[in-house]
mmJSON file of the N, C-alpha and C atoms, coordinates in Angstrom:
{"data_MODEL":{"atom_site":{
"group_PDB":["ATOM","ATOM","ATOM","ATOM","ATOM","ATOM","ATOM","ATOM","ATOM","ATOM","ATOM","ATOM","ATOM","ATOM","ATOM","ATOM","ATOM","ATOM","ATOM","ATOM","ATOM","ATOM","ATOM","ATOM","ATOM","ATOM","ATOM","ATOM","ATOM","ATOM","ATOM","ATOM","ATOM","ATOM","ATOM","ATOM","ATOM","ATOM","ATOM","ATOM","ATOM","ATOM","ATOM","ATOM","ATOM","ATOM","ATOM","ATOM","ATOM","ATOM","ATOM","ATOM","ATOM","ATOM","ATOM","ATOM","ATOM","ATOM","ATOM","ATOM","ATOM","ATOM","ATOM","ATOM","ATOM","ATOM","ATOM","ATOM","ATOM","ATOM","ATOM","ATOM","ATOM","ATOM","ATOM","ATOM","ATOM","ATOM","ATOM","ATOM","ATOM","ATOM","ATOM","ATOM","ATOM","ATOM","ATOM","ATOM","ATOM","ATOM","ATOM","ATOM","ATOM","ATOM","ATOM","ATOM","ATOM","ATOM","ATOM","ATOM","ATOM","ATOM","ATOM","ATOM","ATOM","ATOM","ATOM","ATOM","ATOM","ATOM","ATOM","ATOM","ATOM","ATOM","ATOM","ATOM","ATOM","ATOM","ATOM","ATOM","ATOM","ATOM","ATOM","ATOM","ATOM","ATOM","ATOM","ATOM","ATOM","ATOM","ATOM","ATOM","ATOM","ATOM","ATOM","ATOM","ATOM","ATOM","ATOM","ATOM","ATOM","ATOM","ATOM","ATOM","ATOM","ATOM","ATOM","ATOM","ATOM","ATOM","ATOM","ATOM","ATOM","ATOM","ATOM","ATOM","ATOM","ATOM","ATOM","ATOM","ATOM","ATOM","ATOM","ATOM","ATOM","ATOM","ATOM","ATOM","ATOM","ATOM","ATOM","ATOM","ATOM","ATOM","ATOM","ATOM","ATOM","ATOM","ATOM","ATOM","ATOM","ATOM","ATOM","ATOM","ATOM","ATOM","ATOM","ATOM","ATOM","ATOM","ATOM","ATOM","ATOM","ATOM","ATOM","ATOM","ATOM","ATOM","ATOM","ATOM","ATOM","ATOM","ATOM","ATOM","ATOM","ATOM","ATOM","ATOM","ATOM","ATOM","ATOM","ATOM","ATOM","ATOM","ATOM","ATOM","ATOM","ATOM","ATOM","ATOM","ATOM","ATOM","ATOM","ATOM","ATOM","ATOM","ATOM","ATOM","ATOM","ATOM","ATOM","ATOM","ATOM","ATOM","ATOM","ATOM","ATOM","ATOM","ATOM","ATOM"],
"id":[1,2,3,4,5,6,7,8,9,10,11,12,13,14,15,16,17,18,19,20,21,22,23,24,25,26,27,28,29,30,31,32,33,34,35,36,37,38,39,40,41,42,43,44,45,46,47,48,49,50,51,52,53,54,55,56,57,58,59,60,61,62,63,64,65,66,67,68,69,70,71,72,73,74,75,76,77,78,79,80,81,82,83,84,85,86,87,88,89,90,91,92,93,94,95,96,97,98,99,100,101,102,103,104,105,106,107,108,109,110,111,112,113,114,115,116,117,118,119,120,121,122,123,124,125,126,127,128,129,130,131,132,133,134,135,136,137,138,139,140,141,142,143,144,145,146,147,148,149,150,151,152,153,154,155,156,157,158,159,160,161,162,163,164,165,166,167,168,169,170,171,172,173,174,175,176,177,178,179,180,181,182,183,184,185,186,187,188,189,190,191,192,193,194,195,196,197,198,199,200,201,202,203,204,205,206,207,208,209,210,211,212,213,214,215,216,217,218,219,220,221,222,223,224,225,226,227,228,229,230,231,232,233,234,235,236,237,238,239,240],
"type_symbol":["N","C","C","N","C","C","N","C","C","N","C","C","N","C","C","N","C","C","N","C","C","N","C","C","N","C","C","N","C","C","N","C","C","N","C","C","N","C","C","N","C","C","N","C","C","N","C","C","N","C","C","N","C","C","N","C","C","N","C","C","N","C","C","N","C","C","N","C","C","N","C","C","N","C","C","N","C","C","N","C","C","N","C","C","N","C","C","N","C","C","N","C","C","N","C","C","N","C","C","N","C","C","N","C","C","N","C","C","N","C","C","N","C","C","N","C","C","N","C","C","N","C","C","N","C","C","N","C","C","N","C","C","N","C","C","N","C","C","N","C","C","N","C","C","N","C","C","N","C","C","N","C","C","N","C","C","N","C","C","N","C","C","N","C","C","N","C","C","N","C","C","N","C","C","N","C","C","N","C","C","N","C","C","N","C","C","N","C","C","N","C","C","N","C","C","N","C","C","N","C","C","N","C","C","N","C","C","N","C","C","N","C","C","N","C","C","N","C","C","N","C","C","N","C","C","N","C","C","N","C","C","N","C","C","N","C","C","N","C","C"],
"label_atom_id":["N","CA","C","N","CA","C","N","CA","C","N","CA","C","N","CA","C","N","CA","C","N","CA","C","N","CA","C","N","CA","C","N","CA","C","N","CA","C","N","CA","C","N","CA","C","N","CA","C","N","CA","C","N","CA","C","N","CA","C","N","CA","C","N","CA","C","N","CA","C","N","CA","C","N","CA","C","N","CA","C","N","CA","C","N","CA","C","N","CA","C","N","CA","C","N","CA","C","N","CA","C","N","CA","C","N","CA","C","N","CA","C","N","CA","C","N","CA","C","N","CA","C","N","CA","C","N","CA","C","N","CA","C","N","CA","C","N","CA","C","N","CA","C","N","CA","C","N","CA","C","N","CA","C","N","CA","C","N","CA","C","N","CA","C","N","CA","C","N","CA","C","N","CA","C","N","CA","C","N","CA","C","N","CA","C","N","CA","C","N","CA","C","N","CA","C","N","CA","C","N","CA","C","N","CA","C","N","CA","C","N","CA","C","N","CA","C","N","CA","C","N","CA","C","N","CA","C","N","CA","C","N","CA","C","N","CA","C","N","CA","C","N","CA","C","N","CA","C","N","CA","C","N","CA","C","N","CA","C","N","CA","C","N","CA","C","N","CA","C","N","CA","C","N","CA","C","N","CA","C"],
"label_alt_id":[null,null,null,null,null,null,null,null,null,null,null,null,null,null,null,null,null,null,null,null,null,null,null,null,null,null,null,null,null,null,null,null,null,null,null,null,null,null,null,null,null,null,null,null,null,null,null,null,null,null,null,null,null,null,null,null,null,null,null,null,null,null,null,null,null,null,null,null,null,null,null,null,null,null,null,null,null,null,null,null,null,null,null,null,null,null,null,null,null,null,null,null,null,null,null,null,null,null,null,null,null,null,null,null,null,null,null,null,null,null,null,null,null,null,null,null,null,null,null,null,null,null,null,null,null,null,null,null,null,null,null,null,null,null,null,null,null,null,null,null,null,null,null,null,null,null,null,null,null,null,null,null,null,null,null,null,null,null,null,null,null,null,null,null,null,null,null,null,null,null,null,null,null,null,null,null,null,null,null,null,null,null,null,null,null,null,null,null,null,null,null,null,null,null,null,null,null,null,null,null,null,null,null,null,null,null,null,null,null,null,null,null,null,null,null,null,null,null,null,null,null,null,null,null,null,null,null,null,null,null,null,null,null,null,null,null,null,null,null,null],
"label_comp_id":["MET","MET","MET","PRO","PRO","PRO","THR","THR","THR","ASP","ASP","ASP","GLN","GLN","GLN","PRO","PRO","PRO","ASP","ASP","ASP","PRO","PRO","PRO","THR","THR","THR","GLY","GLY","GLY","THR","THR","THR","PRO","PRO","PRO","THR","THR","THR","THR","THR","THR","SER","SER","SER","THR","THR","THR","GLY","GLY","GLY","ARG","ARG","ARG","ASN","ASN","ASN","GLN","GLN","GLN","LYS","LYS","LYS","LEU","LEU","LEU","LEU","LEU","LEU","THR","THR","THR","LEU","LEU","LEU","ALA","ALA","ALA","GLU","GLU","GLU","ALA","ALA","ALA","ALA","ALA","ALA","GLU","GLU","GLU","ILE","ILE","ILE","VAL","VAL","VAL","ARG","ARG","ARG","ALA","ALA","ALA","PRO","PRO","PRO","VAL","VAL","VAL","ALA","ALA","ALA","THR","THR","THR","LEU","LEU","LEU","ARG","ARG","ARG","TYR","TYR","TYR","TRP","TRP","TRP","ARG","ARG","ARG","HIS","HIS","HIS","LEU","LEU","LEU","GLY","GLY","GLY","THR","THR","THR","GLY","GLY","GLY","PRO","PRO","PRO","ARG","ARG","ARG","SER","SER","SER","PHE","PHE","PHE","ARG","ARG","ARG","LEU","LEU","LEU","GLY","GLY","GLY","ARG","ARG","ARG","ARG","ARG","ARG","VAL","VAL","VAL","LEU","LEU","LEU","TYR","TYR","TYR","ARG","ARG","ARG","TYR","TYR","TYR","ASP","ASP","ASP","ASP","ASP","ASP","LEU","LEU","LEU","THR","THR","THR","THR","THR","THR","TRP","TRP","TRP","ILE","ILE","ILE","ASP","ASP","ASP","ASP","ASP","ASP","GLN","GLN","GLN","HIS","HIS","HIS","ASP","ASP","ASP","HIS","HIS","HIS","ASP","ASP","ASP","ALA","ALA","ALA","PRO","PRO","PRO","ALA","ALA","ALA","GLY","GLY","GLY"],
"label_asym_id":["A","A","A","A","A","A","A","A","A","A","A","A","A","A","A","A","A","A","A","A","A","A","A","A","A","A","A","A","A","A","A","A","A","A","A","A","A","A","A","A","A","A","A","A","A","A","A","A","A","A","A","A","A","A","A","A","A","A","A","A","A","A","A","A","A","A","A","A","A","A","A","A","A","A","A","A","A","A","A","A","A","A","A","A","A","A","A","A","A","A","A","A","A","A","A","A","A","A","A","A","A","A","A","A","A","A","A","A","A","A","A","A","A","A","A","A","A","A","A","A","A","A","A","A","A","A","A","A","A","A","A","A","A","A","A","A","A","A","A","A","A","A","A","A","A","A","A","A","A","A","A","A","A","A","A","A","A","A","A","A","A","A","A","A","A","A","A","A","A","A","A","A","A","A","A","A","A","A","A","A","A","A","A","A","A","A","A","A","A","A","A","A","A","A","A","A","A","A","A","A","A","A","A","A","A","A","A","A","A","A","A","A","A","A","A","A","A","A","A","A","A","A","A","A","A","A","A","A","A","A","A","A","A","A","A","A","A","A","A","A"],
"label_entity_id":["1","1","1","1","1","1","1","1","1","1","1","1","1","1","1","1","1","1","1","1","1","1","1","1","1","1","1","1","1","1","1","1","1","1","1","1","1","1","1","1","1","1","1","1","1","1","1","1","1","1","1","1","1","1","1","1","1","1","1","1","1","1","1","1","1","1","1","1","1","1","1","1","1","1","1","1","1","1","1","1","1","1","1","1","1","1","1","1","1","1","1","1","1","1","1","1","1","1","1","1","1","1","1","1","1","1","1","1","1","1","1","1","1","1","1","1","1","1","1","1","1","1","1","1","1","1","1","1","1","1","1","1","1","1","1","1","1","1","1","1","1","1","1","1","1","1","1","1","1","1","1","1","1","1","1","1","1","1","1","1","1","1","1","1","1","1","1","1","1","1","1","1","1","1","1","1","1","1","1","1","1","1","1","1","1","1","1","1","1","1","1","1","1","1","1","1","1","1","1","1","1","1","1","1","1","1","1","1","1","1","1","1","1","1","1","1","1","1","1","1","1","1","1","1","1","1","1","1","1","1","1","1","1","1","1","1","1","1","1","1"],
"label_seq_id":[1,1,1,2,2,2,3,3,3,4,4,4,5,5,5,6,6,6,7,7,7,8,8,8,9,9,9,10,10,10,11,11,11,12,12,12,13,13,13,14,14,14,15,15,15,16,16,16,17,17,17,18,18,18,19,19,19,20,20,20,21,21,21,22,22,22,23,23,23,24,24,24,25,25,25,26,26,26,27,27,27,28,28,28,29,29,29,30,30,30,31,31,31,32,32,32,33,33,33,34,34,34,35,35,35,36,36,36,37,37,37,38,38,38,39,39,39,40,40,40,41,41,41,42,42,42,43,43,43,44,44,44,45,45,45,46,46,46,47,47,47,48,48,48,49,49,49,50,50,50,51,51,51,52,52,52,53,53,53,54,54,54,55,55,55,56,56,56,57,57,57,58,58,58,59,59,59,60,60,60,61,61,61,62,62,62,63,63,63,64,64,64,65,65,65,66,66,66,67,67,67,68,68,68,69,69,69,70,70,70,71,71,71,72,72,72,73,73,73,74,74,74,75,75,75,76,76,76,77,77,77,78,78,78,79,79,79,80,80,80],
"pdbx_PDB_ins_code":[null,null,null,null,null,null,null,null,null,null,null,null,null,null,null,null,null,null,null,null,null,null,null,null,null,null,null,null,null,null,null,null,null,null,null,null,null,null,null,null,null,null,null,null,null,null,null,null,null,null,null,null,null,null,null,null,null,null,null,null,null,null,null,null,null,null,null,null,null,null,null,null,null,null,null,null,null,null,null,null,null,null,null,null,null,null,null,null,null,null,null,null,null,null,null,null,null,null,null,null,null,null,null,null,null,null,null,null,null,null,null,null,null,null,null,null,null,null,null,null,null,null,null,null,null,null,null,null,null,null,null,null,null,null,null,null,null,null,null,null,null,null,null,null,null,null,null,null,null,null,null,null,null,null,null,null,null,null,null,null,null,null,null,null,null,null,null,null,null,null,null,null,null,null,null,null,null,null,null,null,null,null,null,null,null,null,null,null,null,null,null,null,null,null,null,null,null,null,null,null,null,null,null,null,null,null,null,null,null,null,null,null,null,null,null,null,null,null,null,null,null,null,null,null,null,null,null,null,null,null,null,null,null,null,null,null,null,null,null,null],
"Cartn_x":[-5.447,-5.273,-3.776,-3.347,-1.917,-1.409,-0.171,0.462,1.429,1.868,2.855,4.164,4.72,5.974,6.945,8.233,9.19,9.463,9.702,10.12,11.61,12.217,13.632,14.572,14.164,15.023,14.842,13.911,13.694,12.648,12.014,10.989,9.652,8.915,7.637,6.632,5.859,4.755,3.501,2.358,1.096,0.659,-0.466,-1.001,-1.405,-1.6,-1.919,-0.664,0.511,1.764,2.318,1.642,2.125,3.334,4.323,5.505,5.127,5.325,4.867,5.975,7.122,8.208,7.807,7.964,7.648,8.942,8.929,10.107,9.833,10.828,10.731,10.919,10.699,10.892,12.33,13.292,14.704,15.046,14.505,14.767,14.145,12.938,12.281,13.058,13.551,14.336,15.603,16.206,17.416,17.117,15.986,15.622,15.349,14.619,14.312,15.424,16.458,17.618,17.221,16.415,15.952,16.086,16.26,16.332,15.029,15.127,13.954,12.975,13.502,12.645,11.816,12.361,11.617,10.451,10.675,9.569,8.497,8.925,7.935,7.126,7.785,7.102,6.139,6.598,5.726,4.501,4.704,3.584,2.598,3.127,2.291,1.473,2.112,1.425,0.512,0.757,-0.018,0.467,1.721,2.237,3.254,3.684,4.726,4.15,4.997,4.534,3.54,2.666,1.687,2.406,1.897,2.454,1.306,1.601,0.578,1.233,0.412,0.908,0.58,1.552,1.365,1.806,0.828,1.144,1.655,2.861,3.447,4.391,4.597,5.582,4.93,5.608,5.192,5.954,5.207,5.809,5.39,6.185,5.934,6.004,5.104,5.218,6.183,7.055,8.04,7.353,6.278,5.555,4.991,4.437,3.89,4.985,6.152,7.273,7.75,7.922,8.393,7.337,6.061,4.993,5.024,5.215,5.281,6.477,7.612,8.8,8.512,7.899,7.555,6.583,5.604,4.636,5.329,6.302,7.041,7.829,8.411,9.182,8.249,7.09,6.151,5.558,5.33,4.749,5.701,6.997,8.002,8.536,8.144,8.653,8.057,8.901,8.383,7.458,6.439,5.527,6.229,6.149,6.899,6.108],
"Cartn_y":[-26.723,-25.319,-25.026,-24.468,-24.206,-23.112,-23.236,-22.216,-21.418,-20.304,-19.49,-20.251,-20.328,-21.026,-20.076,-20.097,-19.232,-19.746,-18.836,-19.246,-19.57,-20.052,-20.428,-19.313,-18.054,-16.94,-16.607,-17.308,-17.067,-16.004,-15.449,-14.427,-15.111,-14.724,-15.383,-15.185,-16.22,-16.13,-16.61,-16.199,-16.638,-17.899,-18.441,-19.653,-19.396,-18.123,-17.807,-17.674,-17.763,-17.689,-16.292,-15.281,-13.896,-13.679,-13.016,-12.634,-11.427,-11.508,-10.455,-9.507,-9.525,-8.638,-7.192,-6.357,-4.937,-4.152,-3.184,-2.371,-0.916,-0.241,1.191,1.914,3.2,4.021,3.919,3.977,3.897,2.526,1.461,0.119,-0.07,0.448,0.356,1.155,2.328,3.151,2.423,1.708,0.955,-0.153,-0.821,-1.912,-1.381,-0.269,0.273,1.167,1.362,2.173,3.582,4.181,5.555,6.295,7.601,8.373,8.29,8.417,8.417,9.5,10.653,11.759,11.363,10.543,10.094,9.209,8.285,7.457,8.302,9.31,10.221,10.928,11.374,12.069,11.123,9.905,8.914,8.636,8.569,8.341,9.5,10.723,11.918,11.874,11.473,11.401,10.186,9.169,7.935,7.019,7.199,6.403,5.353,5.39,4.47,3.168,2.374,1.101,1.328,0.337,0.427,0.596,1.487,1.719,1.982,1.993,2.277,2.873,3.508,4.096,3.156,2.976,2.239,3.192,3.812,4.905,6.079,6.53,7.662,7.227,5.921,5.417,4.986,5.238,4.735,3.436,2.37,1.068,0.498,-0.425,-1.128,-2.62,-3.389,-4.843,-5.248,-6.169,-6.627,-7.133,-7.906,-8.428,-7.31,-6.265,-5.14,-4.421,-4.314,-3.639,-4.432,-5.737,-6.545,-6.628,-6.652,-6.646,-5.352,-4.23,-2.937,-2.896,-3.413,-3.448,-4.289,-5.455,-6.321,-5.615,-4.905,-4.173,-3.086,-2.404,-1.376,-2.005,-3.16,-3.86,-4.301,-4.883,-5.357,-4.205,-3.066,-1.901,-1.32,-1.341,-0.763,-1.753,-3.016,-4.019,-3.777,-3.872,-3.685,-4.83,-4.488,-5.515,-6.34,-7.652,-8.545,-9.03],
"Cartn_z":[16.959,16.618,16.479,15.323,15.121,16.048,16.452,17.274,16.432,16.991,16.279,16.191,15.0,14.755,14.097,14.478,13.801,12.394,11.458,10.124,10.182,9.085,9.123,9.551,9.393,9.805,11.275,11.955,13.363,13.656,12.621,12.816,13.061,14.111,14.401,13.276,13.01,12.056,12.758,12.25,12.83,12.118,12.558,11.937,10.488,10.097,8.709,7.868,8.502,7.766,7.628,8.185,8.083,8.968,8.408,9.17,10.013,11.321,12.219,12.668,11.995,12.406,12.142,13.175,13.055,12.917,12.023,11.741,12.077,12.61,12.845,11.519,11.543,10.356,9.846,10.759,10.365,9.777,10.354,9.835,8.454,8.268,6.963,5.922,6.298,5.374,4.95,5.872,5.549,4.546,4.703,3.79,2.39,2.273,0.942,0.421,1.231,0.852,0.435,1.304,1.09,2.417,2.364,3.61,4.406,5.71,6.574,6.131,5.752,5.314,4.09,3.224,2.039,2.451,3.391,3.872,4.544,5.287,5.896,4.819,3.759,2.662,1.947,1.66,1.024,1.889,3.213,4.129,4.053,3.994,3.873,2.582,1.487,0.198,0.079,0.898,0.806,-0.297,-0.74,-1.855,-1.424,-0.197,0.264,0.768,1.39,1.961,3.094,3.317,4.403,5.723,6.536,7.858,8.805,10.076,11.066,12.301,13.1,14.347,15.489,16.344,17.579,18.681,19.309,20.224,19.409,19.706,18.986,17.881,17.739,16.776,15.471,14.374,13.07,12.851,12.542,12.326,10.985,10.5,9.252,9.524,8.96,9.015,7.913,8.222,7.245,5.974,6.136,4.97,4.104,4.735,3.977,3.196,3.811,3.159,1.944,2.101,0.976,-0.127,0.256,-0.752,-1.545,-0.868,-1.547,-2.503,-2.067,-2.93,-4.167,-3.98,-5.121,-6.063,-5.509,-6.338,-7.162,-6.561,-7.296,-8.439,-8.172,-9.21,-10.336,-9.978,-10.987,-11.789,-11.143,-11.818,-12.846,-12.548,-13.435,-14.471,-14.371,-15.31,-16.702,-17.73,-19.089,-19.503,-20.265,-20.756,-21.818,-21.673,-22.556,-23.643],
"occupancy":[1.0,1.0,1.0,1.0,1.0,1.0,1.0,1.0,1.0,1.0,1.0,1.0,1.0,1.0,1.0,1.0,1.0,1.0,1.0,1.0,1.0,1.0,1.0,1.0,1.0,1.0,1.0,1.0,1.0,1.0,1.0,1.0,1.0,1.0,1.0,1.0,1.0,1.0,1.0,1.0,1.0,1.0,1.0,1.0,1.0,1.0,1.0,1.0,1.0,1.0,1.0,1.0,1.0,1.0,1.0,1.0,1.0,1.0,1.0,1.0,1.0,1.0,1.0,1.0,1.0,1.0,1.0,1.0,1.0,1.0,1.0,1.0,1.0,1.0,1.0,1.0,1.0,1.0,1.0,1.0,1.0,1.0,1.0,1.0,1.0,1.0,1.0,1.0,1.0,1.0,1.0,1.0,1.0,1.0,1.0,1.0,1.0,1.0,1.0,1.0,1.0,1.0,1.0,1.0,1.0,1.0,1.0,1.0,1.0,1.0,1.0,1.0,1.0,1.0,1.0,1.0,1.0,1.0,1.0,1.0,1.0,1.0,1.0,1.0,1.0,1.0,1.0,1.0,1.0,1.0,1.0,1.0,1.0,1.0,1.0,1.0,1.0,1.0,1.0,1.0,1.0,1.0,1.0,1.0,1.0,1.0,1.0,1.0,1.0,1.0,1.0,1.0,1.0,1.0,1.0,1.0,1.0,1.0,1.0,1.0,1.0,1.0,1.0,1.0,1.0,1.0,1.0,1.0,1.0,1.0,1.0,1.0,1.0,1.0,1.0,1.0,1.0,1.0,1.0,1.0,1.0,1.0,1.0,1.0,1.0,1.0,1.0,1.0,1.0,1.0,1.0,1.0,1.0,1.0,1.0,1.0,1.0,1.0,1.0,1.0,1.0,1.0,1.0,1.0,1.0,1.0,1.0,1.0,1.0,1.0,1.0,1.0,1.0,1.0,1.0,1.0,1.0,1.0,1.0,1.0,1.0,1.0,1.0,1.0,1.0,1.0,1.0,1.0,1.0,1.0,1.0,1.0,1.0,1.0,1.0,1.0,1.0,1.0,1.0,1.0],
"B_iso_or_equiv":[0.0,0.0,0.0,0.0,0.0,0.0,0.0,0.0,0.0,0.0,0.0,0.0,0.0,0.0,0.0,0.0,0.0,0.0,0.0,0.0,0.0,0.0,0.0,0.0,0.0,0.0,0.0,0.0,0.0,0.0,0.0,0.0,0.0,0.0,0.0,0.0,0.0,0.0,0.0,0.0,0.0,0.0,0.0,0.0,0.0,0.0,0.0,0.0,0.0,0.0,0.0,0.0,0.0,0.0,0.0,0.0,0.0,0.0,0.0,0.0,0.0,0.0,0.0,0.0,0.0,0.0,0.0,0.0,0.0,0.0,0.0,0.0,0.0,0.0,0.0,0.0,0.0,0.0,0.0,0.0,0.0,0.0,0.0,0.0,0.0,0.0,0.0,0.0,0.0,0.0,0.0,0.0,0.0,0.0,0.0,0.0,0.0,0.0,0.0,0.0,0.0,0.0,0.0,0.0,0.0,0.0,0.0,0.0,0.0,0.0,0.0,0.0,0.0,0.0,0.0,0.0,0.0,0.0,0.0,0.0,0.0,0.0,0.0,0.0,0.0,0.0,0.0,0.0,0.0,0.0,0.0,0.0,0.0,0.0,0.0,0.0,0.0,0.0,0.0,0.0,0.0,0.0,0.0,0.0,0.0,0.0,0.0,0.0,0.0,0.0,0.0,0.0,0.0,0.0,0.0,0.0,0.0,0.0,0.0,0.0,0.0,0.0,0.0,0.0,0.0,0.0,0.0,0.0,0.0,0.0,0.0,0.0,0.0,0.0,0.0,0.0,0.0,0.0,0.0,0.0,0.0,0.0,0.0,0.0,0.0,0.0,0.0,0.0,0.0,0.0,0.0,0.0,0.0,0.0,0.0,0.0,0.0,0.0,0.0,0.0,0.0,0.0,0.0,0.0,0.0,0.0,0.0,0.0,0.0,0.0,0.0,0.0,0.0,0.0,0.0,0.0,0.0,0.0,0.0,0.0,0.0,0.0,0.0,0.0,0.0,0.0,0.0,0.0,0.0,0.0,0.0,0.0,0.0,0.0,0.0,0.0,0.0,0.0,0.0,0.0],
"pdbx_formal_charge":[null,null,null,null,null,null,null,null,null,null,null,null,null,null,null,null,null,null,null,null,null,null,null,null,null,null,null,null,null,null,null,null,null,null,null,null,null,null,null,null,null,null,null,null,null,null,null,null,null,null,null,null,null,null,null,null,null,null,null,null,null,null,null,null,null,null,null,null,null,null,null,null,null,null,null,null,null,null,null,null,null,null,null,null,null,null,null,null,null,null,null,null,null,null,null,null,null,null,null,null,null,null,null,null,null,null,null,null,null,null,null,null,null,null,null,null,null,null,null,null,null,null,null,null,null,null,null,null,null,null,null,null,null,null,null,null,null,null,null,null,null,null,null,null,null,null,null,null,null,null,null,null,null,null,null,null,null,null,null,null,null,null,null,null,null,null,null,null,null,null,null,null,null,null,null,null,null,null,null,null,null,null,null,null,null,null,null,null,null,null,null,null,null,null,null,null,null,null,null,null,null,null,null,null,null,null,null,null,null,null,null,null,null,null,null,null,null,null,null,null,null,null,null,null,null,null,null,null,null,null,null,null,null,null,null,null,null,null,null,null],
"auth_seq_id":[1,1,1,2,2,2,3,3,3,4,4,4,5,5,5,6,6,6,7,7,7,8,8,8,9,9,9,10,10,10,11,11,11,12,12,12,13,13,13,14,14,14,15,15,15,16,16,16,17,17,17,18,18,18,19,19,19,20,20,20,21,21,21,22,22,22,23,23,23,24,24,24,25,25,25,26,26,26,27,27,27,28,28,28,29,29,29,30,30,30,31,31,31,32,32,32,33,33,33,34,34,34,35,35,35,36,36,36,37,37,37,38,38,38,39,39,39,40,40,40,41,41,41,42,42,42,43,43,43,44,44,44,45,45,45,46,46,46,47,47,47,48,48,48,49,49,49,50,50,50,51,51,51,52,52,52,53,53,53,54,54,54,55,55,55,56,56,56,57,57,57,58,58,58,59,59,59,60,60,60,61,61,61,62,62,62,63,63,63,64,64,64,65,65,65,66,66,66,67,67,67,68,68,68,69,69,69,70,70,70,71,71,71,72,72,72,73,73,73,74,74,74,75,75,75,76,76,76,77,77,77,78,78,78,79,79,79,80,80,80],
"auth_comp_id":["MET","MET","MET","PRO","PRO","PRO","THR","THR","THR","ASP","ASP","ASP","GLN","GLN","GLN","PRO","PRO","PRO","ASP","ASP","ASP","PRO","PRO","PRO","THR","THR","THR","GLY","GLY","GLY","THR","THR","THR","PRO","PRO","PRO","THR","THR","THR","THR","THR","THR","SER","SER","SER","THR","THR","THR","GLY","GLY","GLY","ARG","ARG","ARG","ASN","ASN","ASN","GLN","GLN","GLN","LYS","LYS","LYS","LEU","LEU","LEU","LEU","LEU","LEU","THR","THR","THR","LEU","LEU","LEU","ALA","ALA","ALA","GLU","GLU","GLU","ALA","ALA","ALA","ALA","ALA","ALA","GLU","GLU","GLU","ILE","ILE","ILE","VAL","VAL","VAL","ARG","ARG","ARG","ALA","ALA","ALA","PRO","PRO","PRO","VAL","VAL","VAL","ALA","ALA","ALA","THR","THR","THR","LEU","LEU","LEU","ARG","ARG","ARG","TYR","TYR","TYR","TRP","TRP","TRP","ARG","ARG","ARG","HIS","HIS","HIS","LEU","LEU","LEU","GLY","GLY","GLY","THR","THR","THR","GLY","GLY","GLY","PRO","PRO","PRO","ARG","ARG","ARG","SER","SER","SER","PHE","PHE","PHE","ARG","ARG","ARG","LEU","LEU","LEU","GLY","GLY","GLY","ARG","ARG","ARG","ARG","ARG","ARG","VAL","VAL","VAL","LEU","LEU","LEU","TYR","TYR","TYR","ARG","ARG","ARG","TYR","TYR","TYR","ASP","ASP","ASP","ASP","ASP","ASP","LEU","LEU","LEU","THR","THR","THR","THR","THR","THR","TRP","TRP","TRP","ILE","ILE","ILE","ASP","ASP","ASP","ASP","ASP","ASP","GLN","GLN","GLN","HIS","HIS","HIS","ASP","ASP","ASP","HIS","HIS","HIS","ASP","ASP","ASP","ALA","ALA","ALA","PRO","PRO","PRO","ALA","ALA","ALA","GLY","GLY","GLY"],
"auth_asym_id":["A","A","A","A","A","A","A","A","A","A","A","A","A","A","A","A","A","A","A","A","A","A","A","A","A","A","A","A","A","A","A","A","A","A","A","A","A","A","A","A","A","A","A","A","A","A","A","A","A","A","A","A","A","A","A","A","A","A","A","A","A","A","A","A","A","A","A","A","A","A","A","A","A","A","A","A","A","A","A","A","A","A","A","A","A","A","A","A","A","A","A","A","A","A","A","A","A","A","A","A","A","A","A","A","A","A","A","A","A","A","A","A","A","A","A","A","A","A","A","A","A","A","A","A","A","A","A","A","A","A","A","A","A","A","A","A","A","A","A","A","A","A","A","A","A","A","A","A","A","A","A","A","A","A","A","A","A","A","A","A","A","A","A","A","A","A","A","A","A","A","A","A","A","A","A","A","A","A","A","A","A","A","A","A","A","A","A","A","A","A","A","A","A","A","A","A","A","A","A","A","A","A","A","A","A","A","A","A","A","A","A","A","A","A","A","A","A","A","A","A","A","A","A","A","A","A","A","A","A","A","A","A","A","A","A","A","A","A","A","A"],
"auth_atom_id":["N","CA","C","N","CA","C","N","CA","C","N","CA","C","N","CA","C","N","CA","C","N","CA","C","N","CA","C","N","CA","C","N","CA","C","N","CA","C","N","CA","C","N","CA","C","N","CA","C","N","CA","C","N","CA","C","N","CA","C","N","CA","C","N","CA","C","N","CA","C","N","CA","C","N","CA","C","N","CA","C","N","CA","C","N","CA","C","N","CA","C","N","CA","C","N","CA","C","N","CA","C","N","CA","C","N","CA","C","N","CA","C","N","CA","C","N","CA","C","N","CA","C","N","CA","C","N","CA","C","N","CA","C","N","CA","C","N","CA","C","N","CA","C","N","CA","C","N","CA","C","N","CA","C","N","CA","C","N","CA","C","N","CA","C","N","CA","C","N","CA","C","N","CA","C","N","CA","C","N","CA","C","N","CA","C","N","CA","C","N","CA","C","N","CA","C","N","CA","C","N","CA","C","N","CA","C","N","CA","C","N","CA","C","N","CA","C","N","CA","C","N","CA","C","N","CA","C","N","CA","C","N","CA","C","N","CA","C","N","CA","C","N","CA","C","N","CA","C","N","CA","C","N","CA","C","N","CA","C","N","CA","C","N","CA","C","N","CA","C","N","CA","C","N","CA","C","N","CA","C"],
"pdbx_PDB_model_num":[1,1,1,1,1,1,1,1,1,1,1,1,1,1,1,1,1,1,1,1,1,1,1,1,1,1,1,1,1,1,1,1,1,1,1,1,1,1,1,1,1,1,1,1,1,1,1,1,1,1,1,1,1,1,1,1,1,1,1,1,1,1,1,1,1,1,1,1,1,1,1,1,1,1,1,1,1,1,1,1,1,1,1,1,1,1,1,1,1,1,1,1,1,1,1,1,1,1,1,1,1,1,1,1,1,1,1,1,1,1,1,1,1,1,1,1,1,1,1,1,1,1,1,1,1,1,1,1,1,1,1,1,1,1,1,1,1,1,1,1,1,1,1,1,1,1,1,1,1,1,1,1,1,1,1,1,1,1,1,1,1,1,1,1,1,1,1,1,1,1,1,1,1,1,1,1,1,1,1,1,1,1,1,1,1,1,1,1,1,1,1,1,1,1,1,1,1,1,1,1,1,1,1,1,1,1,1,1,1,1,1,1,1,1,1,1,1,1,1,1,1,1,1,1,1,1,1,1,1,1,1,1,1,1,1,1,1,1,1,1]
}}}
């Protein structure tokens, strides 16, 4: 049975290969280079990256955030 192994950046991954790094709202805003208020608004609209509540905190999985960024890039790319 595989155990959790860190990826080359030192972030733990599961046996399925998912990056399990959790980001706060402020950390996610820094990555997408948008104000925290914008991420809150996107969450309200349901249009932003996947997030979840853990107790009273809103968190983002790093993988979900990067997937959302890639989806935004692919959606806006011109058809060739």
